[in-house]
N, C-alpha and C positions, 0 to 999 in steps of 0.2 A: 636728817637735814634740819638746819636751823631755819625756822620760818620767821619772817619779819613782817608778816601781815597781821594786823590787829584783829581782835575778836569782832569788832564792829563790822569790818569789811567782810570777814568770813560770813557773818550772819546775813549781811545784805546779799552776798552772792548766793547763799542758800535760799533766801526768800525769792530772789529772781529765778533761780533754777526750778524751785517748786512751782512758782507761778507759771513758768513756761510749760512745765509738764502738765499742769492742770489745764492750760489752754489747749495743748495738743489732745489731751483726753477728751475735753469738752468738744473740740472740733470733730473728733472721731464719733462721739456719741450723737452729735447734731446731724452727721451725714450718714447715719446708719442706713437710711432708706434712699440715699442718693445713688442713682444708677451709675455704675462705673467708678464709684469712689474707692480708692485704695487707702487703707488705714495708714496713718502716719506715726512715726516714732521719733522722739527727741532723745539724743544721747549727749552726755557731758564728759568732759575730762577734768581731772584734778589740776588746779593751777600749780605751777612749780613752787610758789612761795606761800601757798595756803589758799583755801577757798575753792569754789567751783568755777571752772572756765566757761566760756561762752558755748552754749549748746548748738548742736546741728540737728535740724529737723529734716527727715527724709521719709519717703514712702517705703512701706514694707512690701516687697514684691519678689516673687520667684519667677525669674525669666523663663525657666523651662516650663513651669505650669502655665504661664501666660501664653507661650508659643503653642503649647499643646491645645489649650482651649481655643486659640485662634484657628488652628487647623481643623479642630472638630466642628467649630462654627461653620467653616467653609464647607465641610462635608454635609452637614445638615442642610445648609442653604441650597446646595446642588440637588441632593436627593429629594428634598421637600418639594421644590418647584417642579422637578422632573416627574415626580410621582403624581402631583396634582394635575398637571397638564396631560400626562399619559392616561390617567384614569378617565378624564373627560372624553378623549377619543375612544378609549376602550368601551365606555358606556354607550357611545354612539353605535359602534360596530356590533356590540353584543346585544343590542336591543332588538327584540323580535319585531317591533313595529318598524324598524329601519332596515330589516334584513333584505339585502339584495338577493340572497339565495332564494328566499321565498318568492320574490318578484320574478326571478328567473324561472322557478318551477312553474308558476302560474302561466308565464309566457309560453313555455314549451308545452305545457299541458293543453293550452288553447290550440297550438299548432297540431298536436296529436288529434284533438277533437276534429279540427278542420280536415285533417288527412283521412280520418275515418269516413267523412262525408264531404268529398271534394266539391260537390255542387251546392252545398248548403251555404247561402250567403250570410246567414246569421253567424254561423261558425267562423267564417272568414272574417267577418267584422269584429268578432271577439278577439281574433289574433291582433288586429290593429289596435283595439282598445287596450289589450294587455301590453302591447309594445309601447304605447304612449305612457302607460302606468309605470313600466319598467324604466323608461327614459326619465320620467319625472322623479322616480325614487332615487335613481343614480345621480340625477342633477341636484336633488336636495342635499344628498350627502356631500357631493362635491362643493356645493356652495357653503355648507357648514365648515368644511375643511379650509376653504378659501377665507372665510371669516376668521377662522382660528389663526391663519397666517397674518391677517391684518392686525388682530389682537396681539399676536406675538411681536410684530414690528413696533407697535405702540409701547408694549412693555419693555422691549429692548431699548427704545429711545429713553423711556423713563428711568430705567435701571442705569443706563450709561450717564444720563444727566446727574443722577444721584451719586454715582461713582466719581464723576469729575468734580462735583461739589465737595466730596469728602477729600479727594486728593489735594484740591486747592486749599481746603481748610487745614489739612495736616501740614502743608508747606508753610502756611501763615503762622500756625502755632509753633512750628520749629523756630521761626524767626523771633517770636516773642520769648520763647524759652531761652534761646541763645542770649538775648539781651539781659534777661533777668538773672540768669546764672552768672553772667559776667559781672554783674553789679552786686550780687549777694551770694557769696560762696557758702554761707552758713545755713541758708534756708532754701530748700528745694521748692521750685514753683509747682507744688503738688496739684493745685487746681488746674493749671494749664496742661500738665502732663496727663492728668486723668481725662481731661477733655480730648487730648490727642489720642490717648489709648482707646477711648471710646470710638473716636472717628476711625482709627485703624481697625478696631473690632467690627464696626459696621461695614467697613470696606472689605474685610475678610469674609463677611457673609455674602458679599456680592461676587468676589473672585478670590482665587488662591494667591496669597501674597506671602512674602518673607520680609523681615525687618533686620536692619543692621544699625548699630550705634556708631556714631562718628568717632574717629580716632583722635579727635581734638579735645575730647572730654568737655564738650560744650552743650551736651544735652540733646543734640540733633539725632533724630531717628530717620534713617533712609528706608524707603519702601520700594520693593521690587516685586514683579510678578514671579511666581514660582518658576516659570520658564526662563527667567533671567532679565527680562526687559525692565528698565528703571521707570518708576512712577514718580517718586519724590527723591531728589538728589541732594547731596550735601551742601551745595552752593545756594540752595533755596529755590532752584528752578524745578519745574515739574512737567510731566507729560500727561496729555489728556486722551480719552478715547473718542472715537468717531465711528460712524457707520457709512458704508458705501456699497452700492450695488452695481456691479459691472459684469455682464451687460444687463442682467435682470435687476431692475431697481427695487423690486419687491423682495429680492433675496439679499438680505443685508450681510455684508462682510465687516468684520471687526478690524479696526485700525487703531494704531497708537500714533498720535500726532504730537510733535514737539512744539512747545509754546515759544521756543526761541528761534526755531528754524522752520521754514516751510517744507517740512518733510513728513512722511507718514510711513508706517511699517505695518504690513499685513500680519495679523496674528492668527494662530490656529485656534479657532473658536472653541472646539470641544475640549481643549486643554486648559481653558481659562479657569474652570472650576467655579464654585460658588453658585449663586443664583444665575449669574450671567452664563456660566458654563452649562448649567442645567437647562436653561432656555435653548441654547444652541444645540445641546445634545438631544433635547426633545424634538427640535426641528429636524435634525439630521437622522435620528433613529426611528422616529415615529411619524411625525406630521408629513414630511416630504415623501417618504416611501409609501405611506398609506394613500396619499393623494395621487401619486403617479401610478401605483398599482391598481387603484380603483379605475383610473382613466384607461389603463392598459386593458383591463377586463372589458370595459365598455366598448372601446374601439375594436378589440379583437372579436368580441361577440358580434358587433354591428358589421364589421368587415366580412366575417365568416358567413353571416346570414345573407348579406348582399351578394357575396360570391356564389353561394349555393342557390339563391333565388334566381340569379341570372342564368344558371344552368338548367332552369326548368321552363315550362310553358304555362302561361296564365290562363284564366278563364276565357279570355278573348282569343286564345290560340296563338298568342304572340310570345316571343321569347321574353323571359323574365327580366325585370328591372330591379333597381335598388329599393330596399325597404327603408333603410336609414340614410340620413344625410350626414356624412362624415365631415367634421370641421377642417378647414384649412388654417394652418398655423403660420403666423408671420415670424420670420427670423429676427432675433434681437441683435442690434448692432453693438459691437464692442467699441469702447470709447476711442480706441486708437485707429479705427477704420479711416480710410481716405475721405469718406463722406458719410455723415450720419443720415443722409437722405436715401442711401442705397436700400434696396429691398430684396428680400428673398422669401419664398413661401414653401411650405411643405404640407404634405397630407399622407395619409396611409394609402399605399398602393392597392389596387383592386384585389390583388392576390397576396397582400402583405399580412393577413391576420396571424399566420403561424410564425412569422419572423419578427413581429413587433415586440420591442422591449420596453421596459419602463424607464430606460435611461434617457438622458438628454443627448442631443446630437450637435457636435461642434463642427462647422464646415469652414475650412480654410482655403482661400483662393491661392493656388500655386502658380497658375499661368493664365494669361488672357490672350486669346488669338482673335483679332478682328476679322470680320468676313461677313458673308451673307448665308446663313446667320453666323454670328460670332460664337466661339466655343471657349470653354473653360476647363482647366485642370484643377481638380480640388482634392482635398483630403478630408475624409469624414471620420471623426473620432467619437466614440461613445463615452459620455461623462456621467458621473454620479451627480446628484443635486448640488453637492458642495464644490463641484468643479474638478474633483480628482478623477483620473481615468478609470474606466471599467476595464478589468483585466481578465485574461483567460486563465486556464488552470496552471499555466506556467508563470503567471504573474506579468505577462506582457500586455500592455495596453492594446485594446481592440480598435484598430484603425483600418481604413481602406482608402486607397488612392484611385481616382477615376480621371481619365483623360478624354478630351474631346466632347464634353457634355454641352449640348446645345443651350445657348443663353438667349432666350427670347420669351416674351410674354406668351402664356398659354401652353408652353411646352414643359412637361414635368419629366425629369429623369430619375430612374430608379437608383437607389443606393442601398447600402446595407441596412438591416434592421427594419425592413418592411415599409419604408417610407419612400416617397419620391419628391424631388425638389424642383422648384421653378426659379429661374434666374431672369427676371424680366428686364433688368437694366443692361443687358447685352454686354458691350465692350466697356461699359462704364465702371466696372469693378477694377480694383488694383490688386497686385500681388501682395499678399499679407492680410487682406481684408478677411474678417471672421464674422460668422453669424452663429448664434445659438438657437437651436430649435428645441422646444419643450412640448412635443406632440401629445403627451399623456397628462400633463400637469392640470390643465383645465378642460380636457377633452370630455370628461364625464358631464360637465355642466353645459357644454356646447353641442352635445349630441342631440339630434332631432329625428323624428320619424318623417321620412320623406313621402312615403306611400299614403295615399288618401282613399283609394278605391279598393275594396276587398277583392274585386275581380283581378287585381294585379298580382295577387299572391300566386306564385307559380308552383302549384302542387303537382302538376303533371310533368312527365319527362318529354322533351321536345322531339324525340324520335322513338320509333318502335321497330321491332324485328318480328316478322311474321313467317312462320314455316309454311312452305308450299304444301298444298293439299295433296300433291303428287309425290311427296317424300315417302320413301320405303324404309328408311332406317329409323332407329328409335332415339336419335339425337333430339334433344329438346332444349329450349332456352332456359337458362338458370339465372342470368343476371345481365343487366345492361348498365353502362356507366357513361356519364357525360362529363367531360373535363374542360370543355371550351365552347363558348357560343358567340365569340366575337365575330361580327359581320363585316366583311369587306369584299366586295365583288369586283373591284377595279384595281388593275395593276398601276403602280407598284403596290404589292399587298403588304398590309400590316403584318409584321412577323408573328403577331398573336392571332391572326385570322383563323376562323374555323370553316367547316364545310356548310354551315347553315347560311342560307341566302337572305334571311330576314324578311322573306315574303311568304312564309309558310311552306318552305321546301328546302332541299339541299342542292348544292351547286352541281349543275350538269356540265357536259362537255362544252368548252368554249368560255365557260364562266369560272371554273375552278382554276387555281394557280397552275401555270404550265400551259393551259389552253388545249391540250391534246385529249385528255380524258376527264370525265366528271368525277365527283366525289364518290366514294364507295356506296353502292346502292343495293348490292346483293353479294352473297357468298354462295358459290356453287361447288359442291364437293365432287371431286373426280375419283376419289377413293376414300377409305376410312381415315387416311393420314395426309391427304392432299386436297387442296381446294383452290379455286380461282376467286379473286375479288374483282367484281365488275361494277361499272357505273350504270346510270339510269338508261343509257343507250345500249346496254348489254356489251359494251366494250370491255375486254379483259384488261384490268389495270396491272395485276401482278398475279403470279402463280406461286403458291406455297406448297412445298413438298416436304415430307418427313416430319409432319407435326406430331409431337409427342403427347400433346393434350389439346383440349379444345377451349382453353382459357384465353380470353383477350385475343380473338382471332385477328383483328385489324392491327394490333400491336405486333403480333408475330409477322404480319405481312410487311411491316416497315423494314424488317431485316432481310427480306427476300430479294434476290437479284431482280432488277428491273423496276423496283419501286420508284415512282417519280421523284427526280432530284429536287424539283420545285417544292414538293411537299416536305422533303427531308430538311430543307433549308428553313422551314417554318418551325415555330416553337412547339405547336401542338395541333397538328392537322391529321384527321378531320375533326377531332374533338369528341368523338364518341366511339364506343366499342361494346362488344358483347361476348358472353361465354356460353358454351353449350355443355351438356353432359349426355352420355350415351355413345352409341356407335352409328355414324352416318353411313349411308350407302351412296355409291356413285350416282350423281344426278340430283341428290338432295339439295334443295335450295332454300336459303333464308334471305328474305327480302327486307331491305332497310328503307325506311321512308319517314317523312315528317309525321308527327303524331296528330294528324288532322282528326278533329272530332273526339279526341281522347280526353273528354271532360271528366270522366270517372277515374282516370288514371291518377294514382297518388304516389308514384315512385319518387318524385322529387320532394314531395311532402314528407315522406319517410326519412329522406336524407336531411331535410331541415330539422325535423324533430330529433334526429339522432345526433345533431351537433351538440346537444346538451351533454352527451356522454363522451364526446371525443376530446382527446387531449390536444387542445388548440393553443392555449396560452403558454407562452415561453416564460420560464423563470430561471434566474441565475442566482447562484449562491456560492461564494468563495471560488468563483471562476468556473464552476460546473453548471451545466444547463440541463434542464428537464422541462417536461410539458405537463400541464394539468388541464382538466376541464374547467369551465368558467366557475362552477360552484366549488370545486376543489381549491382553485386559486383564491376565491373569496374566503373560504374557510381557513386557508393558510394565513391570510391577512388578519382575520379575527383572532386566530390562535396566537400569531406572533405578537400582536399588540397586547393581548391578554397576558401572555407570558412576561412581556416587558413591564406591564403594570404590576404584576405580582412580585417580580424581582425588585422593582423600584420600591414597593411598600416594605419588603423585608430589609432592603438596604437602608431605608429611612429609619426604621425602628432600631437597627443596629447602630446607625450614626447618632441617633438621639441618646442611646444608652452610653455611648462613648463620650458624648458631650456632657452628659450629667456627671460622669465620673471626673472628667477634667475640670468641670466647673466647681465641683466639691473640693478638689485638690487646690484649685486657685483660691477659692474662698477661705479654705482653712488657713491659708497663709496671709492673704491680702484683705480678707473681709473683716468687718468690724464685729467683734464679739462683745455684746453688752455685759456679759458676766465678767469678762476680763477687764473691760474698761471701768466697770463699777468697782472692782477690786483696786484697780489703779487709782481711781478717784479717791477712795478712802486712804490709800497709802500716801498719795501726794498731799492730801489734806493734813495728814499727820506730820509729814516732813515740813510742810509749810508752817504748821503750828509750832513745831520744834525749833525751826529756824527763827520764828518770831520770838520764842522764849529765849533763844541765845541772844537775839538783838536786845531784848528787855534786860537780860543779865548784863550785857555789855554797857547798856545805858546806866544801870544801877551802879556798876563798878566805877564808871566815869564820874557819876554824881558823888560817890563816896570819896574819890580822890580829890575832887574839887572842894568837898567839905573839909577834908583834912588840911588842905592848903590854906583855907581861910582861917 
């Protein structure tokens, strides 16, 4: 091709090109320590008629390496914060100084000591001292976990504010980049793009995101959550995050709020990824379960101890009372309720220790029937802390519907899961109103020791069985059981009433339900396999024939013809029973009476101490249920948290290794190499000098031509 460009112009274009290359190299060298800087490269094309054309400066970047680094940053962000927070809780539960298991052991050891010497007041006082120590230990751990929830909420607020700031910054940088690229197609706005990439990388540390380039080739980068929700849009608009708690304002839910429309979208917190996802996962997998399971242990233990102590007789020869004060929990109103002034309360039922779960309870009003008193139809559903349903082995949500529940102050109605609920607002509820009960969340901190007198510890059994001195057979007493001590001597009787009259005796004729006969006061054998159950007036209550064994004689009598229908209609009457071994003779009699002066009796004390080894606490896992002792359940909590902490540490190390690899890959392409830039600097200096020499030659030739003309 014939070139028509003169040597002078060619030399000038060479000088300009070399100078631009030197500028780019110097810019790279100057920013070698600038965080987020991507090295730049200037390329030229040959002009059609000679010389060098205008250069284009652009960043050197591998999109695949950049995306992989961003994903690995997200993984490290999530595992790092999850591991740190989980380790804190693990250290609390694993610490010997904070061990609830040890406090439980000391408490039950004191009960055993008191049982060995039922009349020793010092031993009884030690029981109350250890009970207060146990409650204090449990309360301290519960308060620690509550503090961790408050810290978590503050950290979530801070993290979301940071994320929103980055999202807004990315959107603004997009606008600036769009304008600059439209005005200058030869020079990429590298500084702004580096700033935007750093903001995107910082955002990736907070949450899992994906980026897409605009199809208009205007430099715009759109940002989405990995789950698909848009954060930064092509038109310059953006969405921001927010927190909302409904009905529990302390349990923050993540929302995505549009800046252009008054709408919000609830997000699945554990799928967010990054630091934010790690915080939510820590709350869901560690903090909330530990808090509720600790409360479950405390409430189950206290309810079981109360229940067993009520089945005994104290040092004053009165029926036992409660040792612990169980907290009453107020229901949380949902925002959509007909009135936020409505109230509902719940507590663990007196016999609910074995049925109490660590779940939350959602109560929905299905129907309201006015009257005196008004009644409600409700549905009770078990929920996980995140609001998802608790399911059975078939994956079906666990719910139960109840009809005709009394709605008045002071009346608690039993529902599933070992709790009972009070609806004090009567007919003021509306269909669709919902309440959330969290009986185990703060229960450990709210538990108190109610008993103050050591005499009130019921170590003795409230009844005894004495063999008549005139017995001829070799049958002898082997065990007694008390299952109910509820006192009610007036019709209509409480369905839970027992045969104890509350005045140091058992109900006689005219007082016991039905009014015809009194409570069982003796068993008289008519043969080795038959016997009569009689009351305190020697009236025959029922005759049992063909007994195959001598276990639970009064329970066998319940199935015999003629057993009082008024007693069958009750839940557990008379509330006591006994078993014999040996062979009785006709006429052998075993007398049942209140355990008056039985101060050295320790039968109920043995039952109290044995609660330590009984499988009382209910546990659910993947829909299956099992029971554990208090200490086994606590050990499971410690083990579960320890396992999560160990796995989190391993996952963090693996994520950090992956991040290092992807960072090296990215830096090998986009990072500044001083060796390479130094070589370029020498090379471009030489090209600059050569172009200058060409320019000098052109000038010399021009001067020669001028001289010849003269």
